C-alpha positions as CSV (number, residue, x, y, z in Angstrom):
1,M,69.1,156.5,35.1
2,I,71.7,154.5,37.0
3,E,75.3,155.4,36.3
4,P,77.2,152.7,34.6
5,E,79.8,152.4,37.4
6,L,77.1,152.0,40.0
7,E,75.2,149.5,37.9
8,E,78.3,147.5,37.5
9,A,79.1,147.6,41.2
10,L,75.5,146.5,42.1
11,R,75.7,143.7,39.7
12,F,79.1,142.5,41.0
13,H,77.9,142.5,44.7
14,G,74.5,141.1,43.9
15,I,72.7,144.1,45.3
16,S,69.5,145.5,43.7
17,K,68.8,149.2,43.5
18,D,65.8,148.8,45.7
19,K,67.8,147.0,48.4
20,M,70.4,149.6,48.2
21,D,67.8,152.3,48.8
22,Y,65.9,150.4,51.5
23,E,69.0,149.5,53.5
24,L,70.6,152.9,53.1
25,I,73.6,151.5,51.3
26,K,75.6,154.4,49.9
27,W,77.7,154.2,46.7
28,L,81.1,155.6,47.3
29,G,81.0,157.5,44.0
30,S,78.3,159.7,45.6
31,V,80.2,160.0,48.9
32,K,83.2,161.2,47.0
33,L,81.2,164.0,45.5
34,E,79.4,164.9,48.7
35,N,82.2,164.7,51.2
36,P,85.7,164.0,49.7
37,T,87.3,164.1,53.1
38,V,85.1,161.3,54.4
39,Y,85.6,159.4,51.2
40,S,89.3,159.6,51.5
41,Y,89.1,158.3,55.0
42,I,86.8,155.4,54.1
43,I,89.0,154.1,51.3
44,K,92.3,154.5,53.1
45,D,93.8,151.1,53.8
46,D,96.5,149.7,56.0
47,A,99.7,149.5,54.0
48,R,100.0,145.8,54.8
49,V,96.8,145.0,52.9
50,Q,96.9,147.5,50.0
51,D,98.2,144.9,47.5
52,Y,95.1,142.8,48.1
53,I,92.5,145.5,47.6
54,K,91.2,146.3,44.1
55,Q,88.6,149.0,44.9
56,W,85.9,150.0,47.4
57,D,82.3,150.4,46.2
58,F,79.8,150.9,49.0
59,V,79.4,151.9,52.6
60,V,76.6,151.2,55.1
61,S,76.1,151.8,58.8
62,T,76.1,148.8,61.1
63,G,74.0,150.7,63.7
64,I,76.6,149.8,66.4
65,T,78.8,152.3,68.2
66,V,82.4,151.7,69.0
67,D,81.7,151.8,72.8
68,Y,79.0,149.2,72.6
69,P,81.4,146.2,72.9
70,K,83.2,147.8,75.8
71,R,79.8,148.2,77.6
72,R,79.2,144.5,77.0
73,G,82.5,143.5,78.5
74,W,84.1,142.2,75.3
75,D,87.8,141.6,74.8
76,S,90.0,140.7,71.8
77,F,89.7,136.9,72.4
78,M,85.9,137.2,72.4
79,A,86.0,139.2,69.2
80,L,88.3,136.7,67.5
81,R,86.0,133.7,68.5
82,E,83.1,135.1,66.4
83,F,85.1,134.8,63.2
84,V,86.3,131.3,64.2
85,Q,82.9,130.0,65.0
86,N,81.5,131.2,61.7
87,A,84.3,129.4,59.9
88,L,83.6,126.2,61.9
89,D,79.9,126.3,61.0
90,I,80.7,126.5,57.3
91,E,83.2,123.7,57.4
92,D,80.9,121.5,59.5
93,K,78.0,121.9,57.1
94,L,80.0,121.3,53.9
95,F,82.5,118.7,54.9
96,G,81.2,117.1,58.1
97,Y,82.4,117.4,61.7
98,E,85.3,115.0,61.4
99,N,86.7,116.9,58.3
100,I,86.7,120.4,59.7
101,M,89.8,122.4,58.6
102,V,89.8,125.9,60.0
103,D,93.1,127.6,60.1
104,V,93.8,130.2,62.8
105,N,97.4,131.4,62.1
106,V,99.4,134.2,63.8
107,V,101.6,136.0,61.3
108,E,104.0,137.5,63.7
109,H,106.1,139.7,61.3
110,E,102.8,141.4,60.3
111,H,101.3,141.4,63.8
112,M,98.3,139.8,62.1
113,I,95.9,136.9,62.7
114,K,94.4,135.1,59.7
115,I,91.3,132.8,59.9
116,T,90.6,130.7,56.8
117,D,87.8,128.3,55.9
118,R,86.8,126.4,52.7
119,G,83.2,127.6,52.5
120,P,81.2,129.5,49.9
121,G,82.4,132.8,51.3
122,I,80.7,135.3,53.6
123,E,77.9,137.5,52.3
124,F,76.9,141.0,52.9
125,D,73.7,140.0,54.7
126,A,75.8,138.4,57.5
127,F,76.8,141.8,58.7
128,K,73.3,143.1,59.3
129,V,72.3,143.4,63.0
130,G,69.7,140.8,64.0
131,A,69.9,139.1,60.6
132,S,71.2,135.7,61.6
133,S,70.4,132.6,59.6
134,K,71.9,130.2,62.1
135,G,70.3,126.9,62.8
136,C,69.5,125.5,66.2
137,A,72.7,123.4,66.2
138,D,75.0,126.0,64.7
139,R,77.8,127.7,66.7
140,G,77.3,131.3,65.9
141,Y,73.7,131.7,67.2
142,F,74.1,135.3,68.4
143,G,72.6,137.5,65.7
144,E,74.8,140.5,66.5
145,G,78.1,138.7,67.3
146,L,79.9,139.4,64.1
147,K,79.0,143.1,64.1
148,V,80.0,143.5,67.8
149,A,83.3,141.8,67.0
150,L,84.0,144.3,64.2
151,A,83.1,147.2,66.4
152,Y,85.4,146.0,69.1
153,L,88.4,145.6,66.8
154,V,88.0,148.8,64.9
155,G,87.5,150.6,68.2
156,T,90.7,149.3,69.6
157,G,92.8,150.2,66.5
158,R,92.9,146.8,64.8
159,P,92.2,147.0,61.1
160,V,90.0,144.0,59.9
161,Y,89.6,142.8,56.4
162,I,87.2,140.0,55.4
163,F,87.7,138.4,52.0
164,N,85.4,135.9,50.2
165,K,86.0,133.6,47.3
166,R,83.7,135.6,45.1
167,G,86.0,138.6,45.1
168,Q,84.3,140.7,47.7
169,V,86.1,142.3,50.6
170,F,84.6,144.0,53.7
171,K,86.1,146.2,56.4
172,P,84.8,148.2,59.3
173,C,85.7,151.9,59.8
174,V,84.7,154.9,61.9
175,V,85.0,158.3,60.4
176,P,86.2,161.3,62.4
177,G,83.5,163.0,64.4
178,S,81.3,159.9,64.6
179,D,81.1,156.8,66.8
180,I,79.0,154.7,64.4
181,V,80.8,151.7,62.9
182,L,80.5,151.7,59.1
183,L,80.9,148.6,56.9
184,V,82.8,149.3,53.6
185,I,82.2,146.9,50.7
186,G,84.7,146.4,47.9
187,R,86.6,144.0,45.7
188,H,90.0,142.2,46.2
189,R,92.6,140.7,43.9
190,T,93.8,137.7,45.9
191,V,92.8,134.0,45.9
192,V,90.6,132.8,48.8
193,P,89.4,129.2,49.4
194,G,86.2,130.3,51.1
195,T,86.4,133.2,53.6
196,M,89.6,134.7,54.9
197,V,89.7,137.2,57.8
198,R,92.8,139.2,58.4
199,I,93.1,141.2,61.7
200,Y,96.1,143.5,62.0
201,N,97.9,145.0,65.0
202,W,97.4,141.8,67.0
203,F,100.0,142.2,69.7
204,K,98.2,140.2,72.4
205,T,100.3,137.3,73.7
206,E,97.3,135.2,74.8
207,D,97.7,131.5,73.9
208,L,95.4,130.8,71.0
209,S,96.3,127.1,70.7
210,Y,93.2,126.1,72.6
211,M,90.8,128.5,71.0
212,V,89.5,125.9,68.5
213,F,88.9,122.5,70.1
214,Q,90.0,120.6,67.0
215,T,93.3,122.6,66.8
216,W,94.0,121.9,70.5
217,L,93.4,118.2,69.9
218,K,95.8,118.1,67.0
219,S,98.5,119.7,69.2
220,H,98.3,116.8,71.6
221,A,99.0,113.1,70.9
222,I,95.7,111.3,71.6
223,G,96.4,108.2,73.7
224,K,99.9,109.5,74.6
225,D,99.3,113.0,76.0
226,I,95.5,113.1,76.3
227,I,92.5,110.7,76.4
228,V,89.3,111.7,74.6
229,W,85.7,110.5,75.1
230,R,83.0,111.5,72.7
231,K,79.2,111.3,73.1
232,D,76.7,112.6,70.6
233,T,73.4,114.0,71.9
234,M,70.4,116.0,70.7
235,K,67.7,118.1,72.2
236,P,63.9,117.8,71.9
237,N,63.7,121.2,70.3
238,C,66.7,120.5,68.0
239,Q,66.7,116.9,66.6
240,I,70.3,117.0,65.3
241,N,73.0,114.9,66.8
242,R,76.0,116.9,68.0
243,P,79.2,115.8,69.6
244,N,80.2,116.4,73.2
245,F,83.8,115.6,74.4
246,I,85.5,115.0,77.6
247,V,89.3,115.2,77.5
248,K,91.9,114.3,80.1
249,N,95.7,114.7,80.5
250,V,97.2,111.3,80.9
251,N,99.3,112.5,83.8
252,N,96.2,113.8,85.6
253,V,97.3,117.4,85.2
254,P,94.0,119.3,85.4
255,V,92.8,120.4,81.9
256,N,90.2,122.8,83.5
257,K,88.9,124.2,80.2
258,L,85.4,124.6,78.8
259,W,84.7,124.7,75.1
260,V,81.2,125.3,73.8
261,R,80.5,124.1,70.3
262,D,84.3,123.7,69.7
263,I,85.1,127.3,70.7
264,Y,87.0,128.0,73.9
265,V,85.0,129.8,76.6
266,N,86.9,130.0,79.9
267,E,88.6,128.0,82.6
268,L,86.0,126.1,84.6
269,S,87.6,127.3,87.8
270,S,86.5,130.8,86.7
271,I,82.9,129.6,86.3
272,L,82.4,127.2,89.1
273,Y,85.1,124.8,90.3
274,R,88.5,123.6,89.1
275,S,88.2,120.7,86.8
276,L,90.2,117.5,86.2
277,Y,88.9,117.2,82.7
278,G,88.3,119.6,79.8
279,Y,84.7,119.7,78.4
280,N,83.6,120.5,74.9
281,L,79.8,120.7,75.3
282,W,77.3,121.5,72.6
283,W,74.0,122.4,74.2
284,I,75.2,125.2,76.5
285,S,74.1,128.9,76.1
286,L,76.5,131.6,76.8
287,E,76.2,135.1,78.1
288,P,76.7,137.9,75.5
289,N,80.3,138.3,76.7
290,R,81.0,134.7,75.6
291,R,83.1,134.2,78.7
292,M,80.4,132.9,81.0
293,V,77.6,130.4,80.6
294,A,74.0,131.6,80.7
295,S,73.0,128.9,83.1
296,V,75.3,127.2,85.5
297,S,72.7,124.5,86.1
298,D,72.8,123.7,82.4
299,L,76.5,123.4,82.5
300,R,76.3,121.0,85.5
301,S,73.7,118.8,83.9
302,E,75.2,118.7,80.3
303,A,78.6,117.8,81.8
304,A,76.9,114.9,83.6
305,F,75.2,113.7,80.5
306,A,78.4,113.8,78.5
307,F,80.1,111.1,80.5
308,T,80.5,107.8,78.7
309,K,81.1,104.5,80.4
310,E,84.8,104.7,79.9
311,A,85.0,108.3,81.2
312,V,83.1,107.2,84.4
313,Y,85.6,104.4,84.9
314,D,88.5,106.8,84.5
315,L,86.9,109.4,86.8
316,L,86.4,106.9,89.6
317,N,89.8,105.3,89.2
318,T,91.3,108.8,89.4
319,V,89.4,110.6,92.2
320,F,88.8,107.7,94.5
321,E,91.5,106.0,96.6
322,I,91.1,102.6,98.1
323,T,92.9,102.2,101.4
324,F,93.5,99.1,103.6
325,S,93.7,99.1,107.4
326,G,94.2,95.5,108.6
327,V,91.3,93.5,107.2
328,Y,89.3,96.7,106.4
329,K,89.0,98.2,102.9
330,I,87.6,101.7,102.4
331,A,87.2,103.9,99.3
332,R,86.9,107.6,99.5
333,V,87.5,110.7,97.3
334,K,91.1,111.9,97.6
335,K,91.5,115.1,99.5
336,E,92.9,117.0,96.5
337,Y,89.8,116.3,94.5
338,L,87.1,117.1,97.1
339,D,86.5,120.6,95.6
340,Y,86.8,119.7,92.0
341,F,84.1,120.2,89.4
342,E,83.6,116.5,88.9
343,V,82.9,115.9,92.6
344,R,81.1,119.0,93.7
345,G,80.0,120.8,90.5
346,I,78.5,118.2,88.2
347,D,74.8,117.5,88.7
348,W,74.9,113.7,88.5
349,W,71.1,113.5,88.6
350,Y,71.4,114.1,84.8
351,S,73.9,111.3,84.3
352,S,72.9,108.7,81.7
353,I,71.7,105.1,82.4
354,D,75.0,103.9,80.9
355,A,77.0,106.2,83.2
356,R,75.2,104.9,86.3
357,K,75.7,101.3,85.2
358,A,79.4,101.9,84.7
359,A,79.6,103.3,88.2
360,A,77.8,100.3,89.5
361,E,80.1,97.9,87.6
362,W,83.2,99.8,89.0
363,V,81.9,99.4,92.6
364,K,81.2,95.7,92.1
365,S,84.6,95.1,90.4
366,N,86.3,96.5,93.5
367,R,84.0,94.6,95.8
368,L,82.8,97.8,97.4
369,A,79.4,99.0,98.7
370,V,78.2,102.6,98.7
371,T,77.5,104.4,102.0
372,T,78.0,107.8,103.6
373,E,80.6,109.1,106.0
374,E,78.2,108.9,108.9
375,N,77.8,105.1,108.6
376,V,81.2,104.0,107.6
377,D,82.4,102.8,111.0
378,W,79.4,100.6,111.4
379,F,79.5,99.0,108.0
380,T,83.3,98.5,108.2
381,Y,83.0,96.8,111.5
382,M,80.3,94.5,110.0
383,G,82.6,93.4,107.2
384,V,81.3,95.6,104.4
385,K,84.0,97.3,102.3
386,P,82.4,100.8,102.0
387,L,82.8,103.4,99.3
388,I,82.1,106.7,101.0
389,C,80.0,108.6,98.5
390,P,80.0,112.4,98.6
391,R,76.4,113.7,98.7
392,E,76.8,115.4,95.3
393,M,77.7,112.1,93.6
394,E,74.9,110.0,95.1
395,R,72.9,109.8,91.8
396,L,75.9,108.5,89.9
397,F,76.1,105.6,92.3
398,S,72.3,105.0,92.5
399,D,72.5,101.7,90.7
400,A,75.6,100.5,92.7
401,P,75.4,98.0,95.6
402,T,74.7,99.8,98.8
403,A,76.3,99.0,102.1
404,E,72.9,98.2,103.5
405,R,72.2,95.7,100.8
406,A,75.8,94.3,101.0
407,L,75.3,93.9,104.8
408,A,72.1,92.0,104.3
409,E,73.7,89.8,101.7
410,I,76.7,89.2,104.0
411,A,74.3,88.2,106.8
412,V,72.4,85.8,104.5
413,E,75.6,84.3,103.3
414,R,77.0,84.0,106.8
415,I,73.8,82.3,108.0
416,K,74.0,79.9,105.0
417,S,77.6,79.2,105.7
418,A,77.1,78.8,109.4
419,D,74.1,76.4,109.0
420,S,76.0,74.3,106.4
421,T,79.1,74.0,108.6
422,I,77.7,73.3,112.0
423,V,80.0,71.4,114.3
424,S,78.7,68.8,116.7
425,E,79.9,69.5,120.3
426,D,81.0,65.9,120.7
427,T,83.6,66.4,117.9
428,L,85.2,69.4,119.6
429,K,88.6,69.1,121.2
430,F,88.5,69.1,125.0
431,G,89.9,72.6,125.2
432,E,87.4,73.9,122.8
433,R,84.6,72.2,124.6
434,V,85.7,73.7,128.0
435,N,85.7,77.2,126.4
436,L,82.3,76.6,124.9
437,G,81.0,75.5,128.3
438,L,82.3,78.8,129.8
439,A,80.7,80.8,127.0
440,K,77.4,79.0,127.5
441,L,77.6,79.5,131.3
442,L,78.1,83.2,130.9
443,I,75.1,83.5,128.6
444,E,73.0,81.4,131.1
445,I,74.0,83.7,133.9
446,A,73.0,86.8,132.0
447,H,69.8,85.3,130.6
448,F,68.7,84.0,134.0
449,E,69.1,87.5,135.6
450,L,67.7,89.5,132.6
451,L,65.3,87.7,130.4
452,S,64.4,84.3,131.9
453,Y,60.8,85.3,132.5
454,E,60.3,86.8,129.0
455,K,62.2,84.6,126.5
456,N,63.8,81.2,126.3
457,M,67.5,81.1,126.5
458,P,69.1,81.2,123.0
459,Q,70.5,78.1,121.4
460,I,74.3,78.2,121.1
461,I,75.6,76.6,117.9
462,V,79.2,76.2,116.9
463,S,80.1,76.6,113.2
464,R,83.3,76.4,111.2
465,N,82.3,79.3,108.9
466,T,80.6,82.5,109.9
467,G,82.3,84.7,107.3
468,D,84.5,87.4,108.8
469,A,82.5,87.4,112.0
470,A,83.6,85.7,115.3
471,G,79.9,85.2,116.1
472,M,76.5,86.3,115.1
473,T,72.9,86.3,116.4
474,R,69.8,85.5,114.4
475,G,66.5,85.2,116.2
476,N,66.8,82.7,119.1
477,V,70.2,81.3,117.9
478,I,73.7,82.5,118.7
479,Y,76.4,81.2,116.3
480,L,80.0,81.0,117.5
481,N,82.8,80.5,115.1
482,R,84.9,77.5,116.1
483,S,88.1,79.5,115.9
484,V,87.1,81.6,118.9
485,L,87.0,78.4,121.1
486,Q,90.8,78.2,120.9
487,F,91.1,80.9,123.5
488,T,89.1,81.3,126.7
489,E,89.0,85.1,126.5
490,R,87.8,85.1,122.9
491,A,85.1,82.5,123.5
492,C,83.8,84.4,126.6
493,S,84.0,87.9,125.0
494,T,82.3,86.7,121.8
495,A,79.5,85.1,123.8
496,I,78.9,88.2,125.8
497,H,78.9,90.3,122.7
498,E,76.4,88.2,120.9
499,Y,74.1,87.8,123.9
500,A,74.1,91.6,124.1
501,H,72.6,91.7,120.6
502,F,70.0,89.1,121.7
503,Y,69.2,91.1,124.8
504,G,69.2,94.4,123.0
505,E,66.8,93.2,120.3
506,A,64.5,91.9,123.0
507,S,64.6,95.1,125.0
508,Y,65.0,97.9,122.3
509,S,63.7,96.0,119.2
510,K,67.2,96.5,117.6
511,A,70.7,96.6,118.7
512,P,73.2,96.6,115.8
513,D,76.9,97.0,116.5
514,I,78.2,100.6,117.1
515,S,74.7,101.8,118.2
516,E,73.5,103.4,121.3
517,E,71.1,100.4,121.9
518,F,73.9,97.9,121.6
519,E,76.1,99.9,124.0
520,R,73.4,100.0,126.6
521,A,72.7,96.2,126.1
522,L,76.4,95.3,126.3
523,T,76.8,97.4,129.5
524,K,73.8,95.7,131.1
525,V,74.8,92.2,130.2
526,S,78.5,92.5,131.1
527,G,77.6,94.3,134.4
528,M,75.1,91.5,135.3
529,I,77.7,88.8,134.7
530,V,80.3,90.5,136.7
531,K,77.9,91.0,139.6
532,A,76.8,87.4,139.6
533,L,80.4,86.1,139.5
534,Y,81.3,88.5,142.4
535,E,78.3,88.0,144.6
536,D,76.5,84.7,143.8
537,A,78.2,81.5,145.2
538,H,76.3,79.3,142.7
539,A,77.6,81.3,139.8
540,V,81.1,81.3,141.2
541,A,80.9,77.5,141.7
542,A,79.5,76.8,138.3
543,F,82.2,79.0,136.6
544,S,84.9,77.2,138.6
545,R,83.5,73.8,137.5
546,A,83.3,74.8,133.9
547,K,86.8,76.2,133.9
548,R,88.2,72.9,135.2
549,G,86.6,70.7,132.7
550,A,82.8,70.5,133.4
551,W,81.8,71.7,130.0
552,N,78.1,71.6,130.8
553,A,78.3,73.3,134.2
554,S,75.0,75.0,135.0
555,Y,74.4,78.1,136.9
556,R,71.1,76.8,138.4
557,K,72.2,73.3,139.1
558,H,73.8,72.1,142.4
559,P,74.7,68.5,141.6
560,A,76.6,65.6,143.0
561,L,78.3,66.1,146.3
562,E,75.4,67.7,148.2
563,T,73.1,64.8,147.1
564,I,75.6,62.2,148.0
565,V,76.2,63.8,151.4
566,T,72.4,64.0,152.0
567,E,71.8,60.4,151.0
568,R,74.6,59.0,153.1
569,A,74.0,61.4,156.0
570,A,77.7,61.7,156.4
571,P,78.7,63.3,159.7
572,R,82.2,64.2,158.5
573,T,82.5,65.0,154.9
574,F,85.0,67.5,153.4
575,W,84.4,68.8,149.9
576,M,84.7,72.0,147.9
577,M,82.3,72.7,145.1
578,N,84.7,74.9,143.2
579,H,87.2,72.1,142.9
580,Y,85.3,69.6,140.8
581,A,86.9,66.2,140.5
582,P,86.1,63.6,137.9
583,A,85.1,61.2,140.7
584,V,84.2,61.2,144.3
585,V,85.0,58.5,147.0
586,A,82.6,57.7,149.7
587,V,84.2,56.0,152.8
588,D,82.3,55.0,155.9
589,A,79.4,57.3,155.1
590,R,81.8,60.0,154.2
591,A,81.8,61.7,150.8
592,V,85.3,62.6,149.7
593,A,86.4,64.6,146.6
594,S,90.0,64.8,147.1
595,A,93.6,64.2,146.2
596,E,95.3,65.7,149.2
597,Y,95.5,63.6,152.4
598,T,94.1,64.8,155.7
599,E,93.3,62.8,158.8
600,N,89.8,61.8,157.7
601,S,89.5,62.5,154.1
602,F,90.9,63.9,150.9
603,I,90.3,67.6,150.0
604,A,89.8,68.2,146.3
605,D,92.4,70.5,144.7
606,E,93.1,71.6,141.2
607,D,95.3,68.7,140.5
608,W,92.2,66.6,140.3
609,C,90.5,68.7,137.6
610,L,90.0,67.1,134.2
611,T,92.0,69.9,132.6
612,R,95.0,68.7,134.5
613,F,94.5,65.0,133.6
614,I,94.1,65.3,129.8
615,G,95.4,67.4,127.0
616,R,93.4,70.1,125.4
617,D,93.5,68.5,122.0
618,I,91.8,65.2,123.0
619,V,88.4,64.7,121.6
620,I,85.8,63.1,124.0
621,P,82.9,62.2,121.7
622,S,81.2,59.7,124.0
623,K,80.9,58.5,127.6
624,E,82.8,55.4,126.6
625,V,85.8,57.5,125.6
626,Y,85.4,59.5,128.7
627,F,85.4,56.3,130.8
628,N,88.5,55.1,129.1
629,I,90.2,58.4,129.9
630,C,89.2,58.0,133.6
631,R,90.5,54.5,133.6
632,K,93.8,55.6,132.2
633,Y,94.4,58.8,134.2
634,V,92.0,59.0,137.1
635,F,91.4,55.6,138.5
636,P,95.0,54.6,139.1
637,K,95.6,57.6,141.3
638,L,92.3,57.1,143.1
639,R,93.0,53.5,143.8
640,K,96.5,54.1,145.0
641,I,95.4,56.7,147.5
642,A,92.5,54.7,148.7
643,M,94.5,51.5,149.1
644,D,97.2,53.4,151.0
645,R,94.5,54.6,153.4
646,G,93.0,51.2,153.8
647,W,89.8,52.0,152.1
648,E,89.6,48.9,149.9
649,K,85.7,48.8,150.2
650,A,85.1,52.6,149.6
651,M,82.6,53.4,146.9
652,V,83.6,55.5,143.8
653,Y,81.0,57.7,142.0
654,L,81.9,59.0,138.5
655,Y,81.2,62.5,137.3
656,D,79.1,62.9,134.1
657,P,80.2,66.1,132.3
658,W,77.3,65.9,129.9
659,K,74.8,66.1,132.7
660,D,76.9,68.1,135.2
661,T,76.3,65.5,137.9
662,Y,77.6,62.4,139.5
663,V,76.2,59.1,138.5
664,Y,74.5,57.8,141.6
665,D,73.0,54.6,140.3
666,K,76.3,53.1,139.4
667,A,79.3,53.0,141.8
668,Y,82.6,51.1,141.9
669,I,84.4,49.6,144.8
670,V,87.8,51.4,144.9
671,S,89.8,48.2,144.9
672,E,88.0,47.0,141.9
673,L,88.4,50.2,139.8
674,P,89.3,49.2,136.2
675,V,92.7,50.6,135.2
676,E,95.0,50.2,132.3
């Protein structure tokens, strides 16, 4: 026969007599008879809660000792989070994620923390070790978490009372002489919306404002203080969409916090690296101490997958800086972020397709191209605007334009532009044409000495548009930008540079800028040109002719005066090859290229060079124009000198700068030279 008081208590708490016997639940009426001292200790309550307690009915062992939490490294914050996550799960299931309303209040005058939810109320079975009914997407998925939390709190002198809306109240206690935590079950006389937990003697000053993610969000003005990005995900073994959040302080003050399933875990710097953002991730498992993640690799991959398009844009705008140095533009991670979680810690191999597309869009919008630190000088030099990608972030930028691809595109565009803007040499100004002639001559000298038996000399083309390049080489063609022809030194140096590419590719199969092959080729080419201009009289003479207006002067050609002298067999002829005049006078079997009077002839000097007769901006598109220039500037001076010397019948041979020779088949009598 069951005593009426026991029967009524069993009925109130929904416990059968069989369950009571099987689970070793003791009725306190029996305990009072068996051990009044233990009974008195069990029913004794903290004075601050006595008004809420109606009576105590049962007691049962939790099977956990008070030192168990200490051995597991628990602290008060970890114990508190167990009650909070249970409340969050209930609210989430009943009202939906967006409507969660869990209150975590500190009642300072009572040194008490109160956690309240609007659920159906906690049941006795929730306190049984290993008896967890949590689903795969619930927060409190540790079966013993609630029991360990009770053991920790009672073992550290913090009375805990848990009330539900059905009138039940639970509290842990440890009787003298034992270290086993008991659970006492009774009835209360207060109003509870769902479950209410009251923890007394809470003197800890730790900031609890960020313990619940939703509470932390509410304490900040979204859009004004913080920026929030959300992404819902599920797992193959748990087909339930759950939210993941990334949060950022608008002033770039590092948030550096990790929440898992809305409950605060730790600072990310205590787990791996300091973090710019805060992360609230769902699919992360924790160590039993709830302060560390069970798998760092899971943390790194889940953080990567949580990034939305907008978060990626913000990350790249924040951690990368774009600097300018002259015409060069380079993007690299700011020094202060090099050791941050987002740069070094996140495993971007698990970033989503959308995240990688966002990174690619960001790179394109800034007209950048991805490369590594090792290659930045080369690509910058070639006109690419590089983004120096840390090795850890390579996967995030895997869909972005690479520097190699950008360089190829630049090369194609440059060739297209160059081919579509080719400039005819006959339309060049005289000064440009002279400098082009010098450039061609230097290439001819180098080629004759280095590759004349292996490859044809490259074609030299002038173009208005070669992109950012002064010149470029493609196959057997060297392009020179017209702008370099404005200055002798630029025209010559660009020609030598581009021919070094041509020679390097022929000799080493490749010779890109800032490479060992190119350096070797450039050294060889420039050394050979200097040697020829120092030792070879023909090279010196050709260079002198070209410098003074013979724009097609050739290294291997020895025109004009020697032929005239040979044909006339002149016994007394004075001429100088390196002073090339636009005309030569033959007098009494003498060949004279001169302007300076001597007893028998004129000796050519620099005043007779074309560059002294005409301005650099004059265009000489045809031989007719050239003849008119001679008639205006050259012939009057020639005729005056010849007539003063009495050489009225002397023959005059004109120089042809297109062919780098004198025209032998047509001569003028000096007295009959046409002049303006």
